[in-house]
N, C-alpha and C positions, 0 to 999 in steps of 0.2 A: 276620473269621473267619480263623483260621489252620489249619495242619495239626496234627493230633493224632496221637500214638502211642497204641496200645492196650496196656494191661497186663492180662493174663489172670490170674485168681486160681486158686490151687490148690483152693480150695473156694469155692462160691458163697455170696453174701450174700442174705438175703431182704429184699425190699422190705416195710417195715412198713405201707404203704398198700394194696398189691394182693396181697401175698404171693407175687409172682413172684420167681424167682431172678435175681440179677445176677451175671454171670460175668466182667465186666471193667469197667475204668474207662479214661478217656482223660486224657492229660496233654500239656502243652506243655513239660514240664520237661527233656526230652532233646533230640535233634537234629531233631525234627519231620520225620521221614522217612516218615510214614504206615506205620510198622512195627508189628507185633504182637510183644509180648514176654511171656515166661514166666519164672518163677524159674529162675535159672542162665543166663539169656541176658546177653550183653554189651550194655549200654545206653549206655556212655560210656567215657571214658578211664580208664586204670588208676589214676590218682591221684585219681579222683573217689570221695569218701565222703560220703554225705548221706542225709537222710530227706526225702522229698517228701510233702506233705499234699495229698490230692485228695478232693473231695466226690463221693459216690456219686450216680449218675444212674440212674433206672429207665427202661429203654427201653419198658416196657409203659405206665407212667403218664405218661411223657414229662416227668418232674419230678425235681429234686434231692430226695433223701429226708431231708436234714438229718443225714446220717451221713458221717463221714470215714473214709478209709483212709490208712495211712502206708506209702509205698513206700520200701524200704531198698535203698540202692546202696552196695556195698563194693567198692572197687578196680575200679569200672566194671561190676560184675556185679550184676544184679537179684537180691538175696539173700533177699527176702521181702516180704510184704505183711502189715501188722498193723492191728488195729482201734483200737489206742491208741498214743499216743506212747511210753508206757512199754514196751509190747511191742516196738515198733520199736527202741527203744534196746537192749533185750535181744538182739534179732537182731543188731544192729550190734556189740555187745560180745562176743557169744557165738560169732561166726564165727572159727574158727581158721585158721591158715595152711595146714594140711593139707587142709582142706575146700576152700579156695580153689584150691589147686594141682590137686586132682581136677577141680574145675569148669573150670579153665583147660585141663586136658587134654581134657575133653569138647568145649570150645569150639574148641580147636585141631583136633581130629578133624573137627568139622563144617566148619571153615574149609577144611581140605584137600579134603573132599568137594565143597564148593561151588566151590572153585577148579578142581578137575578137571572138574566139570560145565560151568563157564564155558569152559574150554579146549575141551571137546567141542563146545559150541555154536559157538565161534569157528572151530574147524577146519571144521565143517560149513558155515558161512556162506562161508568162503573157498573151499571146494571147490564149493559151489553157484554162486558167482559165476564161478569159472573154468570149470566144466562147461558152463554155459549161455552165459556171456559169450564164451568162445572156441569155442563150438559143438562141444565134445568129443562130445556125444551124436550128432552127425551123422557122425563119423569111424568107419570100420570098425575093429574091434578089431585086425585084422591089421596095419593101417597104423600104428597108434599103440601097439602092444604094450607095450613097457617104460615108455613115458611115462604110461600109464594107472595104473601102480603108485602114482603120487602120490595117487590117489583111493581107495587101499586101505581107509582107515578108513570111508569113506562110500559105497563103490560100491553097496552094497545099497540105499541111499536114492536114488541117482542113476540107476543103470542101468534102462533100460526105462520110465522115466517120461515122460509126455507133456509136462510143463511143470514149472517150478520149484515151483508150488504143490503138485503131487502129490509132489514130492521132500520138501518140508517136512512134508507130512502123514505120509509114511512115517517120516521122522526122528522126529517127535513121538510116533508110536505105537510 
């Protein structure tokens, strides 16, 4: 057994056996990161152009239903999911450069947001380590006045907390 990525559909498929809806499929065709992907998400490298065939599985029946879907990847972006190979080829050939550029723009904005969020977490962890590791919480504010400015970004999460866990809980809320 390996790691699967999940591809979420824009519209659900109906299981012919139990009539329950199927909202996703799993694949090992990408980087096996246990990620969930939607149309317009980056799933690979920019030079990657392909169609991946996957069989649908019903979580309710716990069976493969004998139906396939075709996952279309253009320039590393999940461009669509089709019921037939012909539909998948139409998605592949119908995607124009302008649409791809707009999708890249959205992906870049999401990347910037995730990068900023990562920096925020990193800064908090560094401050947390220093605050408790060097016992800044024990020092009177008057004694360490200007030096406490280094905690300006996270002071509301650190000050008046009894322990690191309480600081983390404040940060997360």
